[in-house]
C-alpha positions in Angstrom: 100.8 92.6 105.8 99.2 96.0 105.4 99.3 98.3 108.4 96.9 101.3 108.3 97.5 104.0 110.9 99.2 101.6 113.2 96.6 98.8 112.9 97.4 95.5 111.2 95.0 94.5 108.3 94.4 91.2 106.6 95.4 92.5 103.2 98.8 92.2 101.6 100.6 95.3 100.3 103.7 96.6 98.5 105.2 99.9 99.7 107.1 102.3 97.6 109.1 105.3 98.9 108.8 108.5 96.7 110.5 111.8 97.2 107.9 114.6 96.8 108.1 118.4 96.9 105.8 120.7 98.9 103.1 122.4 96.8 103.6 120.1 93.8 100.5 118.2 92.8 101.1 114.4 92.1 98.9 111.9 90.4 99.0 108.2 91.6 97.4 105.5 89.4 97.1 101.8 90.2 95.5 99.4 87.7 95.0 95.7 87.6 92.7 93.3 85.7 93.2 90.7 88.4 91.9 92.4 91.6 90.2 95.5 93.0 93.1 98.0 93.6 93.4 100.3 96.5 96.2 102.9 96.9 97.2 105.1 99.8 99.8 107.9 100.4 101.3 107.9 103.9 103.9 110.1 105.6 107.2 108.7 106.7 105.6 107.7 110.1 102.9 105.6 108.4 100.0 108.1 108.9 97.5 107.9 106.0 97.2 111.2 104.1 95.2 110.2 101.1 93.5 107.1 99.7 91.5 105.9 96.7 89.6 102.8 95.6 87.8 103.2 92.3 88.4 106.7 91.0 90.5 105.3 88.1 87.5 103.7 86.5 86.2 100.2 87.2 88.2 98.7 89.9 91.3 100.9 89.4 92.6 103.6 91.7 93.5 107.2 91.0 94.3 109.9 93.5 95.8 113.4 93.5 98.0 114.5 96.3 99.8 117.7 97.1 102.3 117.5 100.0 102.6 120.4 102.4 106.3 119.7 103.1 109.2 118.3 101.1 110.0 114.7 102.0 109.8 111.0 101.3 106.3 109.7 101.2 105.1 106.1 101.2 102.9 104.9 98.3 101.0 101.8 99.6 99.7 99.5 96.8 97.1 97.1 98.2 93.7 95.6 97.4 90.1 96.3 98.3 89.0 92.7 98.0 90.9 89.6 99.3 92.5 88.8 95.9 95.9 89.8 94.6 98.0 89.6 91.5 99.9 91.7 88.9 99.3 95.5 88.9 100.7 98.7 87.4 101.5 101.7 89.6 102.6 105.1 88.4 103.4 108.3 90.3 103.8 111.5 88.2 103.5 115.2 88.5 100.0 116.4 87.8 99.4 119.3 85.5 
């Protein structure tokens, strides 16, 4: 079950822990042809720092995030609609 800023939601999610460096820009992409993707970046306490629904084109998500401190961040892969299925998620350093 997805928890956003301490509040339980009705959506399912999958959470990935990613080590990031302060000042480095990252690109997070989530794509699926089965549902409307939604991706968030949270700090280690679960506070939302960035989110995106459709910036990746169509129903796909793309966001850019630059951490202010080194640490492990949570990438939350979820959906905007009530459907779910297979998806691809990538996190890479942005140019």
